[in-house]
C-alpha positions as CSV (number, residue, x, y, z in Angstrom):
1,Q,77.3,149.3,70.9
2,R,77.4,149.8,74.7
3,E,79.3,152.9,74.1
4,S,77.1,154.3,71.4
5,A,73.7,154.4,73.2
6,T,72.3,154.4,76.7
7,P,70.7,151.0,77.6
8,E,67.3,152.7,77.5
9,A,67.9,154.2,73.9
10,A,69.3,150.8,72.7
11,A,66.2,149.0,74.1
12,R,63.8,151.5,72.3
13,A,65.7,151.1,69.0
14,L,65.5,147.2,69.3
15,E,61.7,147.5,70.0
16,R,61.2,149.4,66.8
17,V,63.3,146.9,64.9
18,Y,61.2,144.1,66.1
19,A,57.9,146.0,65.6
20,T,58.7,146.6,61.9
21,D,57.2,144.1,59.6
22,V,58.1,144.1,55.9
23,S,56.9,140.7,55.0
24,A,54.3,142.0,52.7
25,E,56.8,143.8,50.7
26,L,59.3,140.9,50.3
27,P,57.5,139.4,47.2
28,A,57.9,142.7,45.3
29,V,61.7,142.6,45.5
30,A,62.9,142.1,41.9
31,H,66.7,141.4,42.4
32,E,68.3,138.3,43.6
33,A,68.8,138.4,47.3
34,L,71.3,136.4,49.4
35,V,70.1,135.5,52.8
36,L,72.8,134.3,55.3
37,H,71.9,133.0,58.5
38,Y,73.7,131.0,61.3
39,L,72.0,127.8,62.0
40,D,72.3,128.0,65.7
41,D,71.6,131.7,66.0
42,P,70.7,132.3,69.7
43,A,68.6,135.5,68.9
44,V,66.7,134.6,65.6
45,P,65.7,131.1,64.7
46,F,66.9,129.6,61.3
47,R,63.3,129.2,60.5
48,A,62.9,133.0,60.3
49,A,65.6,133.1,57.5
50,Q,63.8,130.2,55.7
51,E,60.6,132.3,55.8
52,V,62.3,135.3,54.5
53,A,64.0,133.4,51.7
54,A,60.7,131.8,50.7
55,S,59.1,135.1,50.6
56,L,61.7,136.6,48.2
57,P,61.2,135.6,44.6
58,R,64.8,135.2,43.7
59,A,66.4,134.4,47.1
60,R,69.4,132.2,47.9
61,L,69.5,130.9,51.4
62,L,72.8,130.2,52.7
63,P,72.9,128.4,56.0
64,L,76.1,129.2,58.1
65,A,77.4,126.8,60.7
66,G,77.8,128.3,64.0
67,R,76.2,129.8,67.0
68,S,76.3,133.5,66.3
69,H,73.8,136.3,65.3
70,V,76.4,138.4,63.5
71,P,79.6,137.5,61.8
72,R,82.5,137.7,64.4
73,G,86.2,138.2,63.6
74,F,86.8,134.5,63.3
75,D,84.2,134.4,60.4
76,L,84.4,137.8,58.8
77,S,86.7,136.8,55.9
78,R,84.5,133.7,55.1
79,V,81.3,135.8,55.1
80,A,82.8,138.5,53.1
81,G,83.9,136.0,50.6
82,L,80.5,134.5,50.2
83,V,79.0,137.9,49.8
84,R,81.7,138.8,47.1
85,A,80.9,135.5,45.3
86,F,77.1,136.3,45.3
87,L,77.7,139.8,44.0
88,A,80.1,138.4,41.2
89,S,77.6,135.7,40.2
90,E,75.5,136.1,37.1
91,G,72.0,137.7,37.9
92,A,73.3,139.6,41.0
93,P,72.3,143.3,40.8
94,S,74.9,145.6,39.4
95,L,76.1,148.2,41.7
96,P,76.5,151.8,40.3
97,A,80.0,153.2,40.1
98,S,79.1,155.8,42.6
99,L,76.1,156.4,44.8
100,P,74.1,159.7,44.6
101,P,74.4,161.9,47.6
102,A,72.0,161.2,50.4
């Protein structure tokens, strides 16, 4: 991240992320959703994940033990396994064989 943007550009991008509120749109999400969140996330409180999951009609909230904001190397395979299991479960949205061009 430090090599991909200047500190000023990164700060502007982060401001836009925090200024974006899609909470009113969450109840319209028709598919199952998996919400993963570390219990001791130092950047975003776990309560925020609970609120997102409560707003999604078909959400599964999966608390992750740890003090991290994003999965790190030590946890990548576990998190990837949880996502794969969710996608393989009944009711998860099916993915197209190929995506249309952007």
